[in-house]
C-alpha angles and dihedrals in degrees: 000000000000115000120195095226097183091056093047093052095045095046094044092056094043095049089059090062125090114260114268114272096207112102146130119302115269108267121242114266108269125221111273092033127123124210116215114194113221128197115195123212090256090058097256115143130205139141135249124208127219137158109291096258093058134069135193125221134169110264101180139000137184096069125135112222098332113199132162120012138203134194118242136179121307089018094294114158119213116210126195127197135214102210108011095066094224141116115208135184127221110215122204109154095161097057098243128153093256134048112256095205139021108201126184107225100176135016139176093049127142112246097326092185098153138038135180135188118223132164095341096314133104113226119201127190115213124180095269105021149019119230134180133209133191107254117216105202093189096057094026092231141119133227142163104050116209122186103225099178119018105173110064113141118259136202131033130085102311114050103161121102123199128207133206132165119219124223089259093051097260113150116226121197123188117212118189128215122277092231146025093252126356145110094272138201118282092248094055131080090026143112110229126205124209140170112260091263091055097254128123096038116186134168100255096187136352144195091067109134096198117346096181095165121055128167140172116237111234117247095003096055090216117156117233129185143177119228129203114222123221126277134233097048096101140276099299108030139113105021121230111237150218108211136191100221117221126184116264095008128134118223095196112251127166098013099039141026138187115356095004092296112166115236104238092211095061123050116222134186117278112277091008094126094048088063094056126094118259117228118263087226130006114219132201108284115261095014085128101215111205121159122038131185134173117241109248137159129042105266097088118063116281091251088071098057124107099011135088129273108209128194113216105207092195140252138301126178091030128118091216116038118240138177119033093137145087120248137184122228111200112222126191110186104307096341120097127194135207117295121261123208114249104165124015136161106085089106108072131184094268105000140052107226096189147340118235110222115159136027130193137165108240124221091263092053098255121132117246120201125193120215111201093189099050094033095231140115119226127206122216117196140142114288111282095011 
């Protein structure tokens, strides 16, 4: 395999940097918009904007680099981290608008970015493996670790692994590329599918540079994912993507991006790109979509049911910052529409107040958003709820 070493080195260093603070001035508040004042644990104050029938509050604090989240029994919310090496649980057994406890369940892990709850067990994806523990909801504790998958690739640019369980119990694991742009190893830039016990692993779909967010569509069982396009090609190419993932299909990377557009820096076989799958929706380049979650329940307005909430972590390698918000992508069956802003305001005129990372629908139907920069979880709900 040919690895583009210069891209790997450059991207690895740059991704360790804080996102650029330069960006467009914050727009004036539009009619029909609500302003929710936010006070961070360090005393910093800023505002988030939503449609007028929604409000944002702080749901939990005291977290170190919270990333992707998963719903568990009794409304418990599991939270993974990228750098802290922990998995925590947000406890709210009385159904209030704020978590009553934040409990660290596991520590000393290697990039435990994603967790999932399935049949009484908590599954955690680390960089090189997936393990499961029995979850005792009464004592809010875990026990009986079992290594379910022990051979995930390690190293390289993208080290997070994301979990999702299908309606039939299949376990999907997303593995990002080792580089910014290269002809990669066969076990990178793929979504794998396993049986719940970790056996029978197959590459379900490929050509996905870094599909950090994956989610199962209710009722249909279809798998959807976001995908982060490569860096260093300019402000507006290639687009980030929302993809409907189909078994055995190729989504283009590294030879193609967007609507079957050939990458001019890598030569591919004739007609290669025409055989790849076009994105369901193309997103602004360098928005850095991470967490995704389908809108379910009846608490949020009806316009937010059935589609995907997507957390834009925010740009790097862009002269004008973009992203730093949560959007909603309407989906009707297998057709997705253009994203709509739901929560904005993390990107200020001279400062980034936070970086949305994960999204999950809580047991009460509210939308929870993790902020891995500020270390908090936000709650989005109708006004007064």
